[in-house]
VOBA-1610 file (N, C-alpha, C; in pm, whole numbers, padded with zeros to 5 digits, always signed):
BEGIN
Met+00158-00040+01775Met+00170-00107+01637Met+00054-00077+01515Leu-00059-00047+01564Leu-00139+00037+01475Leu-00102+00135+01391Asp-00027+00234+01474Asp+00022+00355+01414Asp+00113+00301+01314Thr+00228+00247+01345Thr+00327+00181+01245Thr+00280+00122+01128Leu+00189+00052+01130Leu+00105-00028+00998Leu+00051+00097+00934Leu-00021+00179+00996Leu-00104+00290+00900Leu+00019+00370+00857Gln+00119+00379+00911Gln+00216+00494+00842Gln+00301+00406+00737Lys+00348+00286+00760Lys+00404+00200+00651Lys+00314+00193+00551Leu+00177+00179+00560Leu+00074+00185+00452Leu+00065+00287+00365Gly+00108+00423+00429Gly+00101+00533+00390Gly+00223+00580+00317Glu+00303+00510+00348Glu+00458+00529+00269Glu+00449+00421+00129Thr+00399+00307+00153Thr+00371+00193+00036Thr+00291+00269-00060Arg+00165+00342-00005Arg+00116+00393-00113Arg+00151+00523-00193Ser+00233+00602-00133Ser+00297+00702-00225Ser+00420+00634-00304Cys+00508+00547-00251Cys+00603+00466-00340Cys+00532+00411-00466Val+00407+00374-00447Val+00338+00296-00533Val+00282+00385-00667Glu+00244+00481-00621Glu+00240+00605-00705Glu+00323+00673-00769Glu+00450+00692-00697Glu+00560+00751-00754Glu+00623+00678-00878Ala+00652+00546-00822Ala+00694+00437-00931Ala+00605+00423-01061Leu+00456+00420-01019Leu+00382+00370-01137Leu+00372+00492-01256Thr+00357+00595-01195Thr+00343+00725-01247Thr+00452+00766-01338Ala+00572+00749-01264Ala+00725+00786-01362Ala+00708+00679-01461Arg+00674+00555-01486Arg+00626+00469-01573Arg+00550+00489-01669Ser+00433+00583-01632Ser+00310+00570-01729Ser+00352+00636-01846Pro+00291+00617-01935Pro+00271+00700-02079Pro+00271+00836-02050Leu+00168+00881-01966Leu+00140+01009-01946Leu+00266+01089-01923Gln+00364+01055-01871Gln+00507+01102-01863Gln+00576+01141-01956Gln+00558+01019-02060Gln+00639+01036-02188Gln+00596+01090-02293Tyr+00462+01089-02322Tyr+00388+01185-02430Tyr+00341+01307-02374Asp+00363+01425-02425Asp+00280+01520-02367Asp+00158+01570-02454Glu+00176+01570-02599Glu+00074+01589-02668Glu-00021+01421-02741Val-00123+01403-02650Val-00185+01313-02709Val-00342+01358-02705Glu-00449+01279-02747Glu-00527+01300-02764Glu-00625+01294-02650Lys-00713+01364-02610Lys-00792+01374-02500Lys-00841+01250-02445Asp-00937+01191-02520Asp-00970+01069-02481Asp-00830+00938-02459Leu-00760+00935-02541Leu-00632+00854-02477Leu-00573+00918-02354Arg-00557+01026-02333Arg-00518+01072-02218Arg-00592+01066-02117Glu-00719+01051-02120Glu-00838+00990-02000Glu-00806+00881-01989Lys-00796+00794-02094Lys-00778+00633-02067Lys-00646+00622-02005Trp-00575+00663-02011Trp-00418+00621-01948Trp-00429+00672-01800Glu-00509+00818-01766Glu-00530+00833-01645Glu-00595+00716-01569Asp-00667+00705-01620Asp-00785+00588-01564Asp-00696+00445-01557Glu-00629+00405-01648Glu-00562+00296-01639Glu-00442+00288-01525Leu-00366+00448-01527Leu-00304+00454-01407Leu-00357+00438-01254Thr-00451+00507-01255Thr-00531+00504-01143Thr-00566+00388-01077Ala-00621+00298-01157Ala-00669+00122-01150Ala-00534+00070-01133Ala-00417+00074-01166Ala-00296+00007-01153Ala-00249+00069-01038Ile-00236+00176-00976Ile-00198+00215-00835Ile-00288+00154-00744Glu-00382+00130-00778Glu-00487+00086-00658Glu-00474-00060-00685Ala-00440-00124-00750Ala-00435-00276-00761Ala-00301-00299-00702Glu-00190-00252-00719Glu-00068-00265-00670Glu-00056-00249-00508Tyr-00127-00135-00474Tyr-00151-00093-00343Tyr-00219-00197-00264Arg-00342-00234-00322Arg-00403-00296-00240Arg-00318-00473-00263Arg-00244-00513-00337Arg-00158-00632-00339Arg-00061-00627-00228Gln+00008-00479-00218Gln+00130-00458-00103Gln+00045-00456+00033Arg-00058-00432+00039Arg-00143-00413+00173Arg-00174-00538+00227Ala-00228-00637+00126Ala-00271-00738+00201Ala-00133-00810+00213Glu-00015-00818+00139Glu+00067-00887+00186Glu+00128-00839+00335Ala+00141-00725+00370Ala+00166-00679+00469Ala+00065-00697+00602Leu-00035-00703+00571Leu-00152-00764+00655Leu-00158-00885+00690Leu-00096-00968+00591Leu-00052-01114+00647Leu+00021-01137+00767Leu+00124-01029+00756Leu+00243-01027+00845Leu+00179-00981+00992Val+00067-00933+00998Val+00041-00886+01142Val+00004-00975+01252Pro-00069-01080+01245Pro-00082-01195+01315Pro+00058-01249+01377Met+00136-01257+01263Met+00278-01311+01311Met+00357-01219+01423Val+00353-01075+01395Val+00411-00965+01458Val+00327-00959+01610Ala+00225-00955+01600Ala+00126-00947+01733Ala+00183-01077+01819Ala+00169-01201+01723Ala+00202-01349+01837Ala+00364-01326+01912Arg+00453-01255+01810Arg+00582-01244+01889Arg+00578-01126+01984Arg+00521-01047+01989Arg+00465-00944+02120Arg+00437-01022+02235Val+00330-01096+02195Val+00259-01153+02305Val+00351-01246+02364Ala+00412-01329+02305Ala+00536-01412+02351Ala+00650-01351+02414Ala+00659-01233+02378Ala+00787-01162+02430Ala+00752-01106+02572His+00613-01094+02608His+00581-01043+02724His+00461-01131+02781Pro+00513-01228+02873Pro+00440-01355+02898Pro+00340-01301+03015Gly+00222-01331+02975Gly+00101-01287+03076Gly+00048-01133+03034Gly+00111-01073+02900Gly+00069-00974+02876Gly-00076-00975+02813Gly-00143-01091+02745Gly-00245-01114+02732Gly-00385-01151+02796Gln-00317-01159+02925Gln-00425-01198+03019Gln-00500-01079+03090Lys-00618-01142+03113Lys-00715-01016+03179Lys-00714-01011+03347Ile-00671-00887+03353Ile-00674-00848+03505Ile-00780-00877+03617Cys-00898-00811+03545Cys-01026-00852+03618Cys-01157-00934+03537
//
């Protein structure tokens, strides 16, 4: 389950990066002043991180529900043997 979650989070980050980079002014304007370009790069980095964290938090809220379903599907699976 953890492997699947980590894979999904990696895909989410890539998707967020692609989507926000495509909409960034950095992709629309080639010739801008160095200071403005750096500002846009910093803002893009911050926007990517914020959106990824939002989506990650949303995904992590689902983990307890998925885990509960797995335990319910396998009665006795949560009991210790020793």
